[in-house]
C-alpha positions in Angstrom: -10.0 33.5 -5.9 -6.7 31.5 -4.5 -5.4 28.3 -7.3 -3.9 25.8 -6.3 -1.6 23.5 -8.6 -2.1 19.5 -7.4 0.8 17.0 -9.0 -0.8 13.8 -8.9 -4.3 12.0 -9.3 -3.6 9.5 -6.3 -6.1 9.1 -3.6 -3.9 11.9 -1.6 -3.8 14.4 -4.4 -7.5 13.6 -5.5 -8.8 13.9 -1.9 -6.8 17.3 -1.5 -7.9 18.4 -4.8 -11.6 17.5 -4.0 -11.5 19.2 -0.3 -9.8 22.2 -1.7 -12.6 22.8 -4.9 -15.4 22.1 -1.9 -13.5 25.4 -0.3 -14.3 27.2 -3.0 -10.7 27.4 -4.5 -9.7 27.2 -7.9 -7.5 23.5 -8.0 -6.2 22.0 -11.3 -4.9 18.6 -10.8 -1.8 17.2 -13.3 -1.0 13.4 -13.6 1.8 12.1 -15.5 -0.3 8.6 -16.6 -3.5 8.2 -19.2 -6.1 8.0 -15.8 -6.4 9.0 -12.1 -6.1 6.4 -9.4 -2.3 5.7 -8.9 -1.1 2.4 -7.3 -4.7 1.7 -6.3 -6.5 1.3 -9.8 -8.1 -1.5 -11.1 -7.8 -3.0 -14.6 -9.9 -5.4 -16.8 -8.5 -8.6 -18.6 -10.6 -10.5 -20.9 -13.6 -9.1 -19.0 -12.0 -10.2 -15.1 -11.6 -7.2 -12.8 -7.9 -7.6 -10.8 -5.5 -5.4 -9.3 -2.1 -4.6 -11.9 -0.4 -3.4 -8.8 -1.2 -5.8 -6.0 -4.4 -6.6 -3.7 -5.9 -3.2 -2.3 -8.4 -3.3 0.4 -9.8 -0.2 2.0 -10.0 0.0 5.7 -10.0 2.4 8.6 -11.1 3.3 11.8 -11.1 7.1 10.9 -14.6 8.2 11.1 -14.0 11.3 8.5 -12.4 9.3 6.2 -14.7 6.4 6.7 -17.9 8.8 5.9 -15.6 10.9 3.1 -15.2 8.2 0.7 -18.7 6.8 1.1 -19.7 10.1 -0.1 -18.4 8.7 -3.2 -20.1 5.2 -3.6 -17.1 3.3 -1.6 -19.2 1.0 0.4 -19.8 -2.3 -0.4 -18.7 -4.3 2.8 -15.6 -6.9 2.9 -13.6 -8.8 5.1 -9.8 -9.8 4.2 -8.3 -12.9 5.2 -5.3 -13.9 3.8 -3.6 -17.1 3.7 -0.2 -18.2 4.0 2.1 -21.3 2.3 4.0 -22.9 4.9 6.8 -25.4 3.7 7.8 -27.2 7.5 11.0 -28.7 6.5 13.6 -27.6 4.4 13.7 -31.1 3.1 10.5 -31.6 2.2 8.1 -30.6 -0.8 4.6 -30.7 1.1 3.4 -27.3 2.5 0.2 -26.6 4.6 -1.7 -23.1 4.1 -2.1 -21.4 7.2 -3.4 -17.9 8.7 -2.0 -14.8 8.0 -1.2 -13.7 10.9 -0.5 -16.5 12.4 -3.1 -17.9 14.8 -2.1 -19.9 17.6 -4.8 -22.3 18.0 -3.4 -23.4 14.0 0.3 -23.8 14.8 -0.8 -26.1 18.1 -1.5 -29.1 15.2 2.2 -28.6 13.9 4.1 -31.0 14.3 6.7 -28.1 14.6 4.6 -26.9 17.9 7.2 -28.8 20.9 9.8 -26.2 19.5 7.0 -22.6 19.0 5.8 -23.5 22.1 9.6 -23.2 23.9 10.5 -20.4 21.8 7.6 -18.6 22.8 7.9 -19.2 26.6 10.9 -17.7 26.3 10.3 -14.6 24.6 10.7 -11.0 26.4 7.1 -9.5 27.5 7.5 -6.9 25.1 9.1 -7.4 21.5 12.6 -4.9 20.8 15.1 -4.1 18.3 16.2 -1.6 16.2 16.4 -3.9 13.0 13.6 -6.2 11.8 14.8 -9.5 12.1 15.3 -8.5 15.9 12.2 -7.0 16.3 10.0 -9.7 14.8 12.0 -12.3 16.6 11.5 -11.1 20.1 7.7 -11.1 18.9 7.7 -14.5 17.6 11.1 -16.5 18.2 12.8 -18.1 15.4 11.1 -20.6 14.1 8.1 -18.7 12.9 9.8 -16.4 12.1 11.6 -18.6 9.8 8.4 -20.0 8.5 6.6 -16.9 7.8 8.8 -13.7 7.4 12.3 -14.1 6.8 12.4 -15.4 2.9 9.1 -12.8 2.1 11.2 -10.2 3.6 14.1 -11.1 2.0 12.6 -11.5 -1.6 9.5 -8.1 -1.1 13.0 -5.8 -0.3 16.1 -7.5 -1.7 18.1 -6.9 1.4 18.7 -8.6 4.7 15.9 -8.2 7.0 18.8 -6.9 9.6 19.2 -4.3 7.2 15.5 -2.8 7.7 14.3 -0.9 10.5 11.8 -2.2 12.7 9.8 1.0 12.4 7.2 -1.1 10.0 6.9 -4.1 12.3 4.4 -3.4 15.0 1.7 -2.3 11.9 3.0 -5.4 9.6 3.3 -8.3 12.3 1.4 -10.0 14.5 0.8 -13.7 16.7 -2.9 -13.9 17.5 -4.2 -16.1 20.3 -7.8 -14.4 19.8 -8.5 -16.8 16.7 -9.5 -13.2 15.4 -9.3 -14.6 11.3 -9.5 -11.2 9.2 -6.4 -9.4 8.4 -7.6 -6.1 9.7 -9.2 -4.9 12.9 -10.6 -1.5 11.5 -14.2 -0.4 11.9 -14.8 0.0 8.0 -13.8 -2.6 5.2 -14.9 -1.7 1.7 -14.0 -3.2 -1.8 -16.3 -1.9 -4.8 -17.3 -4.5 -6.6 -15.4 -2.9 -9.7 -12.7 -1.6 -7.9 -11.9 2.1 -6.3 -11.3 3.4 -10.2 -15.1 4.8 -10.5 -14.8 6.3 -6.7 -11.5 8.4 -7.0 -12.8 9.6 -10.6 -16.1 10.6 -8.6 -14.0 12.6 -6.2 -12.4 14.3 -9.1 -15.3 14.6 -11.0 -15.3 18.7 -10.7 -11.7 19.3 -10.6 -9.7 20.0 -14.1 -7.7 17.3 -14.6 -4.4 17.4 -16.9 -3.8 13.7 -17.7 -0.2 12.8 -19.3 1.0 15.8 -17.7 4.3 15.7 -16.1 5.5 18.6 -13.9 9.0 18.5 -12.3 10.7 21.1 -9.6 12.7 23.1 -12.9 9.0 23.6 -15.0 7.4 25.6 -11.6 7.3 28.8 -13.2 4.9 27.3 -16.1 2.4 27.2 -13.2 2.4 31.3 -12.4 -1.0 31.2 -12.5 -1.3 29.5 -9.3 -1.1 30.5 -5.5 0.3 27.2 -4.1 1.0 23.5 -5.3 0.8 20.4 -4.0 3.2 17.7 -4.7 2.2 13.9 -4.1 4.8 12.9 -6.5 8.1 10.9 -5.7 10.9 13.9 -4.7 13.5 12.5 -6.5 11.9 12.2 -9.7 10.4 15.8 -8.6 13.4 17.1 -8.2 15.6 15.7 -10.8 17.9 13.3 -8.5 16.4 9.9 -9.6 18.8 7.7 -7.5 18.5 9.9 -4.3 15.8 7.3 -3.0 15.9 3.8 -2.8 12.3 2.1 -3.7 11.0 -1.0 -4.5 8.7 -2.0 -6.6 6.3 -5.1 -8.0 5.7 -6.8 -11.6 2.7 -8.3 -11.8 2.2 -11.7 -13.8 -1.4 -12.1 -14.2 -3.1 -15.3 -15.9 -6.8 -15.5 -17.1 -8.5 -19.1 -15.7 -11.6 -20.1 -16.9 -13.8 -22.0 -14.3 -16.5 -24.3 -14.7 -18.8 -21.8 -12.5 -19.3 -18.0 -12.9 -19.0 -17.6 -9.2 -15.9 -20.1 -9.1 -12.6 -19.3 -8.1 -8.9 -21.0 -8.6 -6.9 -20.4 -5.6 -7.6 -20.5 -1.8 -8.2 -17.1 -1.2 -7.8 -13.5 -2.7 -4.1 -13.0 -1.6 -1.8 -16.1 -0.6 1.5 -15.3 0.9 4.8 -17.5 -0.5 7.3 -16.9 1.9 9.2 -19.7 0.9 12.7 -18.8 -1.1 11.7 -21.9 -3.0 9.7 -19.7 -4.8 10.3 -16.2 -6.9 7.2 -14.6 -6.0 5.3 -13.2 -2.8 1.8 -14.0 -3.2 -0.9 -14.8 -5.4 -3.2 -11.9 -5.8 -7.3 -13.3 -6.8 -9.0 -10.2 -7.3 -12.5 -12.0 -8.0 -12.7 -13.1 -4.3 -13.4 -9.7 -3.0 -15.0 -8.9 -6.6 -17.7 -11.5 -6.2 -17.6 -11.4 -10.0 -19.5 -13.7 -11.4 -18.0 -14.5 -14.5 -16.7 -17.9 -16.8 -13.2 -17.1 -15.7 -10.4 -15.6 -12.8 -7.1 -14.0 -13.3 -4.5 -15.3 -10.8 -2.1 -12.7 -10.2 1.9 -13.5 -9.6 3.6 -10.9 -7.4 7.4 -10.8 -8.1 9.3 -7.9 -6.4 12.3 -5.5 -7.5 10.6 -4.6 -10.6 11.9 -0.6 -11.6 9.5 1.1 -9.8 8.5 3.7 -6.8 5.8 1.5 -5.1 7.8 0.8 -1.7 9.5 3.1 0.4 12.7 0.9 1.6 12.8 1.4 5.5 16.6 0.9 6.5 17.9 1.0 9.9 19.6 3.8 9.4 16.8 5.8 8.0 19.2 7.4 5.2 16.1 7.5 2.6 13.9 9.0 4.9 16.5 11.6 5.8 17.1 12.4 2.2 13.4 13.0 1.7 13.5 15.5 4.6 16.6 17.4 2.4 14.3 17.6 -0.7 11.5 18.8 1.2 13.6 21.6 2.0 15.7 22.0 -1.1 12.0 21.9 -2.9 10.6 24.6 -0.7 13.3 26.8 -1.2 13.6 26.9 -4.4 10.4 26.9 -5.6 8.9 30.5 -6.6 5.6 29.8 -4.6 4.6 28.3 -1.2 4.6 24.1 -2.0 3.3 20.8 0.1 3.6 17.5 0.6 1.0 14.9 0.8 0.8 11.5 0.3 3.0 8.3 0.1 5.6 9.1 -2.8 6.1 12.5 -1.4 6.3 11.5 2.6 8.0 8.1 1.5 5.8 6.6 3.3 4.9 2.9 3.1 0.7 3.7 4.4 -2.7 2.5 3.8 -4.8 4.2 1.4 -7.2 5.7 4.4 -4.0 7.0 5.7 -3.2 8.5 2.2 -7.0 10.1 2.1 -6.5 11.7 5.6 -3.3 12.8 4.9 -4.7 14.9 2.0 -7.7 16.3 3.5 -5.5 17.4 6.7 -3.3 19.4 3.8 -6.3 20.8 1.9 -7.6 22.3 5.4 -3.7 23.6 6.4 -3.7 25.3 2.9 -7.0 26.4 3.4 -5.7 28.1 7.0 -2.7 29.8 5.1 -5.0 31.6 2.8 -7.1 32.8 5.3 -4.3 34.2 7.5 
């Protein structure tokens, strides 16, 4: 029997491991933490389900992935809407709540609309620009960029938007003219009432999982019993060269609030973006909006960027960290005593959604199966 070791028990590692197990491989997962699920896990505070790593809504238009997650119990429908708190003037403390992405019909009601309208009329037919700031301004004009984007981006990434690549802008920034309020346009969108923990645990249920088990490149000889190794961990950590890749982490400050009614919440939406530099956090997250939990309390989390954690890769204009990650893949593959495979957000140094992480796990398993059969 071909044996495969999978390093990491987030979505990509779990889906890869289960696919290989179902195909008849001997599989073991090695996870550094005390629990599986990685960044997507929910937790409970005073009985309230909340998300210690920020909001995670499953959405996809990939029919295979949608069928896959429903097989393991991820099937509760949900429609995610986001609000943004906008200060219309630098010298005015009054703010308004607007939809995210910005909606033209709402913007028409603002006192700034004449200026916004002039800027929109002057935009090029298609947005362009190598850096994030240039691209987004060419998409929506400088006023909307200032109101919705600039401060959030500076806080989130810890650097001027002009130093960031525009590569992720088409997927993350939009100006809407059709009145569609939900954030995602995908065919399937789910949010389990208790978070995804039980779903990922169900995926891994028949697979041997070694928790609190850290695997690094220098210790791969300890996995001599395995024919292949799948790495979903960050490669700078795995290779023992911390600092070669830049990451941005977040810190959630979560507070329990009593509510008068079991269904009540205290913020206007599950996620409220706070792009203004007047506030240090980037957004508030109140997961109870999504879970529908009936309990006389709720948890509101303020999301602060800049924590020492590997949550988001940093997409610079010159792509230097993506380049270094590719070099690390080559170095690891050359050094490793057996075939190694890479999948997932951390190992590929990519800013991806849950469904994309699952798809990478399934595709990685298929490639290993094909290699074993050849």
